[in-house]
C-alpha positions as CSV (number, residue, x, y, z in Angstrom):
1,M,-0.1,0.0,-0.1
2,R,1.4,3.5,-1.0
3,Y,1.0,6.6,1.3
4,S,-1.4,8.0,-0.9
5,E,-3.7,5.2,-0.9
6,F,-3.4,5.2,2.9
7,W,-4.6,8.7,3.1
8,T,-7.2,8.2,0.5
9,R,-8.7,5.5,2.6
10,M,-8.3,7.5,5.8
11,D,-10.3,10.2,4.1
12,E,-12.9,8.0,3.0
13,V,-13.6,6.7,6.5
14,L,-13.0,9.5,8.8
15,G,-13.5,12.5,6.3
16,V,-11.1,14.6,4.9
17,A,-11.5,17.4,7.5
18,Y,-10.9,14.7,10.5
19,A,-8.5,12.0,9.1
20,E,-5.2,14.2,9.8
21,T,-6.4,15.2,13.1
22,W,-7.3,11.7,14.0
23,A,-4.0,10.5,13.0
24,K,-2.1,13.0,15.1
25,D,-4.1,12.4,18.2
26,Q,-5.4,8.8,18.5
27,V,-2.9,6.6,20.1
28,I,-3.3,2.9,18.9
29,G,-2.0,-0.1,21.0
30,L,-1.3,-2.2,18.1
31,L,1.1,0.5,16.8
32,G,3.3,0.2,20.0
33,S,0.9,2.9,21.8
34,R,1.8,5.4,19.0
35,T,-0.4,7.7,16.9
36,V,-0.8,7.0,13.2
37,M,1.7,9.8,12.5
38,E,4.2,8.7,14.7
39,A,4.2,5.1,13.3
40,L,4.5,6.3,9.9
41,D,7.2,8.6,10.7
42,A,8.9,5.6,12.6
43,G,8.9,3.5,9.2
44,V,5.9,1.4,10.1
45,P,4.4,0.4,6.6
46,P,1.2,1.9,5.7
47,K,-0.5,-1.4,5.2
48,E,0.4,-2.4,8.8
49,V,-0.9,1.1,10.0
50,W,-4.0,0.8,8.1
51,R,-4.7,-2.8,9.8
52,A,-4.4,-1.1,13.1
53,V,-6.6,1.8,12.1
54,C,-9.2,-0.6,10.9
55,H,-8.9,-2.7,14.2
56,Q,-9.1,0.4,16.4
57,L,-12.4,1.6,14.4
58,G,-13.9,-1.8,14.3
59,L,-14.3,-1.6,10.6
60,P,-15.2,-4.8,8.8
61,P,-12.8,-7.2,7.3
62,Q,-13.3,-6.4,3.8
63,A,-12.2,-2.7,4.5
64,R,-8.8,-4.2,5.4
């Protein structure tokens, strides 16, 4: 998954206005108790971050 695809999915799920804020503020245990932005900045692959986001939000398996 490319970063652009990751952010497109985030915008679709959370809305363009909220996705970036959520990514900066929401701490996710599956990402080592980091935010989405911290995980991406640390080099965690976007696909792995997306799976953690899906789990955190309770999205259905087909969204992953």
